[in-house]
C-alpha positions in Angstrom: -2.3 3.0 1.3 -1.3 0.9 4.1 1.6 1.9 6.2 3.1 -1.6 5.8 5.3 -2.0 2.7 3.6 -4.1 0.0 5.3 -5.8 -3.0 2.0 -6.3 -4.9 0.6 -9.6 -5.9 3.5 -11.8 -7.2 3.5 -12.1 -10.9 3.4 -15.5 -12.6 7.0 -14.1 -13.5 9.1 -16.8 -14.9 9.7 -20.4 -16.2 12.9 -22.6 -16.4 14.5 -23.3 -19.8 17.5 -25.3 -20.6 20.3 -23.3 -22.3 23.8 -23.8 -23.5 26.1 -21.5 -21.6 29.4 -20.5 -23.1 32.2 -18.8 -20.9 36.1 -18.7 -20.6 35.7 -22.0 -18.7 34.0 -23.8 -21.4 30.5 -25.1 -22.4 27.8 -26.2 -20.1 24.0 -27.1 -20.0 22.2 -25.1 -17.4 18.7 -24.0 -16.3 17.9 -20.4 -17.1 15.0 -18.4 -15.7 13.1 -16.6 -18.5 10.6 -13.8 -18.1 6.9 -14.8 -19.0 5.3 -12.7 -21.8 1.7 -13.2 -22.5 -1.1 -11.2 -24.2 -3.7 -9.7 -22.3 -7.0 -8.5 -23.8 -9.0 -6.0 -21.9 -12.8 -6.2 -22.7 -15.3 -3.4 -21.5 -18.9 -4.2 -20.7 -20.8 -0.9 -20.5 -23.9 1.0 -21.2 -24.0 2.9 -24.4 -27.1 4.8 -23.6 -29.5 2.4 -25.1 -28.2 -1.1 -24.0 -25.3 -2.9 -22.5 -22.6 -3.8 -24.9 -19.1 -5.4 -24.8 -16.0 -4.2 -26.7 -12.4 -5.3 -26.6 -10.3 -2.0 -26.1 -6.7 -3.2 -25.8 -4.3 -5.9 -26.0 -1.0 -5.5 -24.3 1.8 -8.0 -23.7 2.4 -8.5 -20.0 3.9 -10.6 -17.3 0.9 -12.4 -15.7 -0.2 -11.4 -12.3 -1.9 -8.3 -11.0 -4.2 -8.2 -14.2 -7.0 -6.6 -12.3 -4.6 -3.7 -11.3 -3.1 -3.5 -14.8 -6.6 -3.1 -16.3 -7.7 -0.6 -13.6 -4.4 1.6 -14.0 -4.9 1.5 -17.8 -8.5 2.7 -17.7 -7.8 5.4 -15.3 -4.9 6.7 -17.3 -7.0 6.8 -20.3 -9.7 8.6 -18.4 -12.3 6.0 -18.8 -12.9 5.6 -15.1 -12.6 8.4 -12.7 -13.2 6.7 -9.2 -13.5 3.0 -7.9 -17.1 3.1 -8.1 -17.2 3.1 -11.7 -16.1 -0.5 -11.8 -18.9 -2.9 -11.2 -17.0 -6.2 -11.6 -13.6 -7.4 -13.1 -13.1 -11.1 -14.0 -11.1 -13.3 -16.2 -12.9 -14.9 -19.1 -12.5 -17.5 -21.7 -10.6 -20.8 -21.5 -7.3 -20.9 -20.1 -4.2 -21.3 -22.5 -3.3 -24.9 -23.1 0.3 -24.6 -22.3 0.4 -22.5 -19.2 -3.2 -22.6 -18.0 -3.3 -18.7 -18.0 -6.4 -16.9 -18.8 -5.6 -13.9 -21.2 -8.8 -12.2 -21.3 -10.0 -9.7 -18.7 -13.6 -8.6 -18.6 -14.2 -5.2 -16.8 -17.9 -4.4 -16.2 -18.6 -0.7 -15.7 -21.5 0.8 -14.0 -24.4 2.1 -16.0 -23.6 5.7 -15.5 -20.1 5.4 -17.0 -20.1 6.8 -20.7 -17.4 5.3 -22.9 -16.1 7.3 -25.9 -14.9 4.5 -28.4 -13.6 6.9 -30.7 -11.2 8.4 -28.3 -10.1 4.9 -27.6 -9.1 4.4 -31.1 -6.4 7.0 -30.9 -2.9 6.3 -30.8 -1.7 5.1 -27.4 1.8 6.6 -26.6 3.5 3.3 -26.2 6.3 3.6 -29.0 8.8 6.4 -29.5 8.2 5.8 -33.4 4.5 6.3 -33.2 4.7 9.4 -35.3 2.4 11.7 -33.1 3.3 15.3 -33.1 4.9 16.3 -29.6 3.2 19.6 -29.3 -0.3 17.8 -30.2 0.5 15.2 -27.7 1.2 17.6 -24.8 -1.9 19.5 -25.8 -4.0 16.3 -25.5 -2.7 15.4 -22.0 -3.4 19.0 -20.9 -6.8 18.7 -22.1 -7.4 15.2 -20.8 -5.6 15.2 -17.4 -8.3 15.6 -14.6 -8.4 18.5 -12.4 -6.2 17.9 -9.4 -4.5 19.7 -6.5 -0.9 20.2 -6.9 1.0 17.4 -4.9 2.6 18.6 -1.8 4.9 15.8 -1.7 8.6 16.4 -1.1 11.6 14.4 -0.3 15.3 14.9 0.6 17.9 14.3 -1.9 19.8 11.9 0.4 16.6 9.7 0.9 16.4 9.9 -3.2 19.9 8.4 -3.5 19.0 5.4 -1.4 16.2 4.5 -3.5 18.1 2.6 -6.3 19.5 0.1 -3.8 16.1 -0.4 -2.1 14.5 -1.0 -5.3 16.8 -3.5 -6.5 16.6 -5.4 -3.3 12.8 -5.8 -3.9 12.9 -6.6 -7.5 12.3 -10.4 -7.0 11.7 -11.4 -10.6 14.3 -9.2 -12.0 16.7 -10.8 -9.9 15.7 -14.1 -11.2 15.4 -13.4 -14.9 17.0 -9.9 -15.7 14.1 -9.1 -17.9 11.5 -7.2 -16.1 10.9 -3.4 -15.5 9.5 -2.1 -12.0 7.6 0.9 -10.9 7.4 1.7 -7.1 5.8 4.3 -4.9 7.9 5.6 -2.0 7.0 8.1 0.8 8.7 11.3 2.1 11.0 9.1 4.3 12.3 7.4 1.2 10.7 4.1 2.0 9.3 2.0 -0.8 5.7 1.1 -0.2 4.5 -0.8 -3.1 6.3 -2.2 -6.1 5.1 -4.0 -9.3 7.2 -5.8 -12.0 6.3 -6.4 -15.7 8.0 -7.0 -18.9 6.4 -3.9 -20.0 7.4 -0.6 -18.4 4.1 1.1 -18.9 2.3 -2.1 -17.7 4.3 -2.0 -14.4 3.3 1.6 -13.9 -0.3 0.7 -14.7 -0.3 -2.1 -12.1 1.2 0.3 -9.5 -1.7 2.9 -10.4 -4.3 0.4 -10.4 -3.3 -1.3 -7.2 -3.6 2.2 -5.4 -6.8 3.3 -7.1 -9.1 2.0 -4.3 -6.8 3.4 -1.6 -6.6 7.0 -2.4 -4.2 7.0 -5.3 -0.5 8.2 -5.7 -0.9 11.8 -5.1 0.8 11.6 -1.6 3.8 9.5 -3.0 6.6 9.7 -5.4 7.0 7.3 -8.1 10.3 5.3 -9.0 11.0 3.8 -12.4 13.6 1.2 -12.9 14.5 2.4 -16.4 14.1 5.7 -18.5 11.4 8.1 -17.9 9.6 8.3 -21.6 6.5 10.4 -22.5 3.8 7.7 -21.8 5.2 7.2 -18.4 5.0 10.8 -17.4 1.5 10.8 -19.0 0.2 8.0 -16.8 1.9 9.9 -13.7 0.0 13.0 -14.6 -3.3 11.3 -14.8 -2.7 9.8 -11.4 -2.0 13.1 -10.0 1.8 12.1 -9.0 3.9 15.0 -7.9 7.4 13.5 -8.2 8.8 10.9 -10.8 12.4 9.5 -10.2 13.8 7.5 -12.9 17.1 5.3 -12.8 17.5 6.1 -16.4 17.2 9.0 -18.9 14.2 11.2 -19.4 13.0 11.9 -23.1 12.9 15.6 -24.3 9.0 15.2 -24.6 8.8 13.6 -21.0 10.6 16.7 -19.7 8.2 19.1 -21.6 5.1 17.2 -20.1 6.5 17.1 -16.7 7.2 20.8 -16.8 3.6 21.5 -18.1 2.0 19.2 -15.4 3.9 20.5 -12.5 5.7 17.2 -11.9 9.1 17.2 -10.5 11.3 15.0 -12.7 14.4 13.2 -11.4 16.7 11.3 -13.9 20.0 9.3 -13.8 19.2 8.5 -10.1 22.0 6.7 -8.4 23.8 6.6 -4.9 26.1 9.2 -6.0 23.6 11.9 -7.2 21.1 12.6 -9.9 19.8 15.2 -12.3 16.7 17.5 -11.6 15.0 18.6 -14.7 12.0 20.8 -13.3 9.9 21.7 -10.4 13.0 21.5 -8.1 11.1 22.6 -5.0 9.9 19.1 -4.0 13.6 18.0 -3.5 14.4 19.6 -0.2 18.3 20.4 -0.7 17.5 21.8 -4.2 
């Protein structure tokens, strides 16, 4: 990853709407910036051993922008691809939407050697706390699917961690405008934010971050900062990306803690300028 801090490609972020604003001072008509939410269909073109075929594998509601990074991060997190060479071409397809001019289908063409397990892709994606999957079965699945990786040697001081919430907020351009987007950022051992992506979906923001770093050596040498809570699916994506430390502004879930403990990930929650909670693998936070 470049030594120069990058914010990632700017999302198509927001649009202006007229609203009626009520306050103690009275009622007025005013403009309001609203976060854009649009579907993105990810289609795979791959060799099934006999011929090339094309298959829709996912539809996600996202903030337009960095769609290629989003698809790359998603496919890496699902262990469909293992390295950048697996991807031959990525391109938007289909006609643009009539109202916004956006293309909401992304076609990812894989190299002939990549084998795609469509039955595996039909499993439940852990994007909802009410999906009904068994917690222990979920942990076992991730332990089986996570690729072999060296344990990250990344570490950071507690004082640097406490500076991150303010630094994140300064760089959340679209959140400042709309108040409606989540963020995922990478940071180095000096507590400097190196790359940031925003999206209306917290899992999409992390997929964009993972995908944008995929061709540059990944995230194993960095920490990951989340603007909200740390849920199971976010720790799952961090584990698949080889991340050693995840810090969240909000709370972690019980299953997120179990998965972080299992995968050797240092998990920080309730991060703010005055302090934070350490849930497991404390060795990467130097004061601990």
